[in-house]
Every structure is written in C-alpha cells, then in structure tokens.
C-alpha positions in Angstrom: 104.2 75.1 87.0 102.9 76.4 90.4 106.5 77.4 91.3 106.8 79.3 88.0 103.5 81.1 88.6 104.5 82.1 92.1 107.8 83.5 90.7 105.8 85.5 88.1 103.4 86.8 90.7 106.4 88.0 92.8 108.0 89.6 89.8 104.7 91.4 88.9 104.3 92.9 92.3 107.9 94.2 92.3 107.8 95.6 88.8 104.4 97.2 88.8 105.2 100.6 90.4 108.5 100.8 88.5 106.9 100.1 85.1 104.1 102.6 85.8 106.8 105.3 86.0 108.7 104.0 82.9 105.6 103.7 80.8 104.6 107.2 81.7 107.9 108.4 80.4 107.5 106.5 77.2 104.0 107.9 76.6 105.5 111.4 76.9 108.5 110.5 74.7 110.8 111.2 77.7 113.4 109.0 79.2 113.7 108.3 82.9 116.1 110.9 84.3 119.3 109.3 85.4 118.6 105.9 83.8 118.4 106.4 80.1 116.4 103.8 78.1 118.3 101.3 75.9 116.9 99.9 72.7 116.0 96.8 74.7 114.1 98.8 77.2 112.1 100.5 74.5 111.2 97.1 73.0 110.4 95.3 76.2 108.5 97.9 78.4 105.3 97.6 76.4 105.6 93.8 76.2 106.3 93.2 79.8 103.7 95.6 81.0 101.1 94.2 78.7 101.9 90.7 79.9 101.5 91.8 83.5 98.1 93.5 82.9 96.7 90.6 81.0 98.4 87.9 83.2 99.9 86.2 80.1 102.3 84.2 82.1 103.5 82.1 79.2 105.3 85.1 77.8 108.0 84.7 80.4 108.6 81.1 79.2 108.8 82.1 75.5 111.0 85.2 76.0 113.6 84.2 78.6 115.6 87.3 77.9 112.7 89.3 79.3 113.3 87.9 82.7 116.9 88.9 82.5 115.8 92.4 81.5 113.4 92.5 84.5 116.2 91.6 86.9 118.3 94.4 85.4 115.5 96.9 85.9 114.9 95.8 89.5 118.7 96.2 90.2 118.9 99.8 89.1 119.2 102.3 92.0 116.4 104.4 90.7 114.1 101.4 90.8 114.9 100.8 94.4 113.9 104.4 95.1 110.6 103.9 93.4 109.9 100.7 95.3 110.7 102.4 98.7 108.4 105.3 98.0 109.0 108.8 99.1 110.2 109.7 102.6 107.8 112.2 104.1 109.7 115.2 105.6 107.9 115.9 108.9 108.0 119.7 109.2 106.3 119.6 112.6 108.9 117.4 114.1 111.8 119.5 112.6 110.1 122.7 113.9 109.9 121.2 117.4 113.6 120.3 117.3 114.5 123.9 116.2 112.3 125.4 118.9 113.9 123.2 121.5 117.3 124.5 120.4 116.1 128.1 120.5 114.5 127.7 124.0 117.9 126.6 125.4 119.7 129.5 123.7 117.2 132.0 125.0 117.7 130.6 128.5 121.5 131.1 128.2 121.0 134.6 126.8 118.8 135.6 129.7 121.4 134.3 132.2 124.2 136.2 130.5 122.5 139.5 129.7 119.4 139.6 131.9 117.3 140.0 128.8 115.2 137.9 126.4 114.7 138.5 122.7 111.8 140.7 121.7 109.7 140.4 118.5 107.3 143.1 117.4 104.6 142.3 114.8 102.9 145.3 113.0 99.4 144.6 111.7 97.6 147.2 109.6 93.8 146.8 109.2 91.7 143.7 109.5 93.6 141.4 107.2 92.1 138.1 106.2 93.6 135.4 108.4 96.1 137.9 109.9 94.9 137.5 113.5 95.2 133.7 113.4 98.7 134.0 112.0 99.7 136.6 114.6 98.2 134.4 117.4 100.3 131.5 116.2 103.4 133.6 116.2 102.6 134.9 119.7 102.1 131.3 121.1 105.4 130.2 119.4 107.2 133.1 121.0 105.8 132.1 124.4 106.9 128.5 124.0 110.5 129.4 123.6 110.7 132.4 126.0 110.7 135.2 123.4 108.8 138.3 124.3 106.2 139.3 121.7 104.5 142.7 121.0 101.7 143.2 118.5 101.0 146.7 117.2 97.6 146.9 115.6 97.0 150.0 113.4 93.8 151.0 111.5 93.4 150.3 107.8 93.5 154.1 107.0 96.7 154.8 108.9 98.8 157.3 106.9 102.0 156.0 105.5 104.0 158.6 107.4 102.5 157.5 110.7 103.3 153.9 110.0 106.9 154.8 109.2 107.1 156.7 112.5 105.9 153.6 114.4 108.5 151.5 112.7 111.2 154.0 113.7 110.0 153.8 117.3 110.4 150.0 117.2 113.8 150.4 115.6 114.9 152.6 118.6 113.4 150.3 121.3 116.3 148.4 122.9 113.9 145.6 124.1 112.8 144.8 120.6 115.3 142.8 118.5 113.0 141.9 115.6 110.4 143.8 113.7 108.1 142.3 111.1 105.2 143.6 109.0 102.2 141.4 108.5 101.7 141.5 104.7 100.0 142.6 102.5 99.6 146.2 103.4 96.7 148.5 102.3 97.0 149.8 98.7 97.7 153.4 99.8 101.0 152.3 101.5 104.1 151.4 99.6 105.2 148.0 100.8 108.7 148.4 99.6 109.1 151.8 101.2 108.0 150.5 104.7 110.1 147.4 104.5 113.2 149.6 103.7 112.5 151.6 106.9 113.0 148.6 109.2 116.4 148.6 110.7 118.7 146.1 109.0 119.6 144.7 112.4 115.9 144.0 113.2 114.6 142.9 109.8 113.9 139.3 110.9 111.8 138.7 107.8 114.9 139.4 105.7 112.8 141.5 103.2 114.9 144.7 103.3 116.3 145.4 99.8 119.8 145.3 101.2 119.4 141.8 102.6 118.0 140.5 99.3 120.8 142.3 97.4 123.5 140.6 99.5 122.0 137.2 98.7 123.0 137.8 95.1 126.6 138.8 96.0 129.3 136.1 96.2 131.2 136.0 99.5 128.8 138.4 101.3 126.0 137.2 103.6 123.0 139.2 104.7 122.3 139.6 108.5 118.9 137.9 107.9 117.7 135.4 105.2 114.0 135.4 104.4 112.4 132.7 106.5 110.5 130.6 103.9 113.5 130.3 101.5 115.7 129.5 104.5 113.3 126.8 105.5 113.7 125.0 102.1 117.5 124.7 102.7 117.0 123.8 106.4 114.6 120.9 105.5 117.0 119.6 102.9 119.9 119.8 105.3 118.1 118.1 108.2 117.0 115.4 105.8 120.6 114.6 105.0 120.4 116.1 101.4 123.4 118.0 100.1 122.6 120.5 97.4 126.2 121.0 96.2 126.5 120.1 92.5 122.8 119.1 92.3 120.4 120.2 89.6 117.8 122.4 91.4 114.7 123.7 89.8 112.7 126.5 91.5 109.1 126.8 90.3 108.1 130.4 90.8 110.0 133.7 90.9 108.3 135.8 93.6 110.3 138.2 95.7 109.2 136.4 98.8 110.2 132.8 97.9 111.2 132.0 94.3 113.9 134.6 93.8 115.6 134.4 97.2 115.6 130.6 97.4 117.2 130.4 93.9 119.9 132.8 95.2 120.4 130.7 98.4 120.7 127.5 96.3 123.4 129.2 94.2 125.3 130.1 97.3 125.2 126.5 98.3 126.7 125.5 94.9 123.6 124.0 93.3 123.0 124.4 89.5 119.8 126.4 89.5 117.0 126.8 87.0 114.0 128.9 87.6 110.7 127.9 86.0 108.0 130.6 85.7 104.8 131.4 83.9 106.6 132.2 80.7 108.8 129.1 80.6 108.3 126.8 77.7 107.9 123.1 78.4 108.3 123.3 82.2 107.7 119.6 82.5 110.9 118.6 80.7 112.9 121.1 82.8 111.4 119.9 86.1 111.9 116.3 85.1 115.7 116.8 85.1 115.8 118.2 88.7 117.5 116.4 91.6 115.8 119.0 93.9 112.5 120.7 93.2 111.3 123.8 95.1 107.6 124.3 94.3 106.5 127.9 94.9 104.2 128.8 92.1 100.9 129.2 94.0 99.0 126.8 91.7 97.3 123.8 93.3 98.8 120.4 92.3 100.3 121.8 89.1 103.4 119.5 89.4 102.4 115.9 88.6 104.1 112.7 89.5 105.2 112.2 85.9 107.1 115.5 86.0 109.4 114.2 88.8 112.6 112.4 88.4 112.6 109.2 90.6 114.4 109.8 93.8 114.2 113.6 93.6 113.8 115.8 96.7 110.6 117.9 96.6 110.0 120.9 98.9 106.4 122.1 98.4 106.0 125.7 99.5 102.5 126.0 98.0 99.5 126.5 100.2 96.3 126.5 98.2 92.7 126.2 99.3 90.6 123.9 97.1 86.9 123.1 97.4 86.1 120.1 99.5 82.5 119.7 100.7 83.5 116.9 103.1 85.4 119.4 105.2 83.6 121.6 107.8 85.4 124.6 106.4 84.3 123.7 102.8 87.9 123.5 101.6 91.2 121.7 102.2 94.8 122.8 101.8 97.0 121.4 99.1 100.4 122.2 97.7 101.7 123.0 94.3 102.7 119.4 93.9 100.2 116.5 93.4 101.3 114.8 96.7 99.7 111.4 96.1 101.3 111.0 92.6 104.7 112.5 93.8 104.9 110.1 96.7 105.3 107.2 94.3 108.2 108.7 92.5 110.1 111.2 94.7 112.9 110.3 97.1 111.5 112.7 99.8 108.7 115.3 99.9 107.2 117.8 102.3 103.4 117.4 102.9 100.9 120.3 102.8 100.1 121.2 105.5 102.7 120.0 108.0 105.8 120.6 105.9 107.2 124.1 105.2 104.7 126.0 107.3 105.7 124.9 110.9 109.4 125.4 110.2 108.8 128.9 108.8 107.5 130.0 112.3 110.5 128.3 113.9 113.1 130.1 111.7 111.3 133.4 112.4 112.1 132.8 116.0 115.6 131.8 115.2 116.2 135.0 113.3 114.8 137.0 116.3 117.2 135.1 118.6 120.2 135.8 116.2 119.2 139.5 116.1 119.1 139.7 119.9 122.5 138.0 120.2 124.1 140.4 117.8 122.5 143.5 119.4 123.2 142.5 123.0 126.8 141.6 122.2 127.4 145.0 120.5 125.4 146.9 123.2 125.7 144.8 126.4 124.9 147.7 128.7 121.7 148.9 127.0 119.0 149.7 129.6 
C-alpha cells in the first residue's frame, strides 16, 4: 500500500501543473491548442483532478484505465513543455552580445576609414523621461565607440526651424544616424519632420518610405524600426524559426504593431493582428505559436490565453501602482508574466527583455548607416 501511495504522490506532482492548464481550457470550453481533447480526456480531466485535490487515492485502484490515461497525458510533447516551464529570454545578455559585436565592427571601421559612426539625437522641449532615455543612449554609444551628439531645442521651436536643423544634420558627413525623441509638441507635425530625415540616416526606420518598403515583397528598407526588429532578433537568437508559424501581434501602432506584423510576413509567418475592435481576442491568441504583445495594456494577456509552448515577446512597458517601491510604481508588460511562465515555451520579462535590445539595435542601425555612407563616399572630409 505504501508503494502505491508513493506512486500516486509522484503522479500527482507531475500532473498538477498540466491539469491546471487543461482544466482552465475546459472551463472556457476551449481545447488545448495542438493537443485536441478526446472524449476520454473530457471524461477524465474532472475526475482525475478532483481525486488529486481531495487525495482520494482509491480512485486509481478502481479505475485502472485512468492511470493509463495519465501516462498518455504525461507523454504528450505539450505536457513536457508545461512541466519544464518557460525559458526566460534574457534581453540584457543578448544586448551585451550585440554591443560586443558592434564594438568590434566600429574598431575595424575606424581602422579602415579613420572615422567612427556618429549618432545625433534631437530633443524638443522638456519631455517626461526624455533626458534619462537620451543619457542611456549616450552611454550606450560611448561603450561601443560611437560618437553621439544631442541637440536640445526649446518647446516653442517653430516647425520650420526644426526642419532646418534636421537638414543640417542630414548634410553633416560626421553624422550617420539622426533620430527624433518622440513625442513632439502638438504644434509640430511628427510625420512631416520624420519624412525630412535623410533615408540614409533614418536609423529609427520611421520614414514613410521605410515603412512602405516593409510591405513590399522582395524589397527591403535601408532601416527597419528598432523595436519591431528586436522582436525578430530575440526569436532568432533564442533558436525560434518563424517560418510557417502562426504569429499573433497584439496591437497595431505605427511604431510596433504594424511594422512587426509586416516583418513577420517577410519571414513567412502566418500573421494575425489583434486590436481594440477584435472580437474574442482570447481565442485568436490561444492559437498562436508566437505572440507579440504590444497593446500598451498592463497584464491584459493571461496565462490561459497562451498555447502551451508558445513563444511570447512582451513589448509592453506599463507603470502600475506599487506602494512597496520607492518610486511608488513598478513596470509590467502586456502579458501576465507569472501566469504565462507556467504555460509558454519562452518569454521576455519586463523590464529586462525587449528594452535593452532596442538600444543595441539602434546602435547597430547607426553602424550600418555609417558603413553604407563611408563606402559610398570614402573620401568625405
């Protein structure tokens, strides 16, 4: 009897996390994506879970076929993924790797051309958190050997004057990347200013021409927007191929949602975009092999929405009230991280996931811009 009880205890510990996921699906009248329920499953999940919660061990003796079913459940690939838990994608580590690669390329570029890449950041007015972001960019540039210039302009700067400053940076041979710290004051047209940045120096990739080329088959833009590019980079460096996979992008902003959906299409994923007008978003997200969360809503995507083993890239960055923090708040993503970790195959944390790599790829875009410009104009003063 003691041996039987030990076997049951072991079975309980193995099945508990899996049955939590299965039972949640049943409660929502949904099947577990990739492992459709059989009639036997539908009959036994409530029975076996009830027996585990009430510790009714004799049930296993009276229903021997239940043990066979349990063994089958444990053998399913999706069950193994649930047991293993999600792999946490370390954005900080990946950013360090990318910056190390950039640093080496900057050194070689300097030896060949006698120049280093230059990045100009244009800041208009006293934007909230802008100075801290700019300082992080400046430090990141210093770490890899890229020259950085910050142009601070007053809040009331006329649009025409801002355009003139952008043109000066376009013409400066020592500047290979120009970026605007967004948002801009209301009296300035964001789209108009972005379109004035030289295509060869638009390292943010926000120029309408760059976004347009993302939508064209067989044509690539000079620059891809950094955050969307990060999503693909994180998947690639985590050994995840997107080709043929079902990818769901949550959010349709011009900065992340739209361009990342176009990037995924270019990589042969089957892409669905979920937005504020989408009906029954849970059922759509639940079918995804890859989830890109970029809705700007704190923890909106629950663990029960996620297909076991799915890859989750959380672009969200939301401040929620937390009196235990000195700042009074903490940062969370668009995905409920603690719930998702029990189901997903891999997931990015917030903070420490997408953010650090975004800075690194901004530097990479600047380096790529410098290489193109220096190769086409090697004798520039």
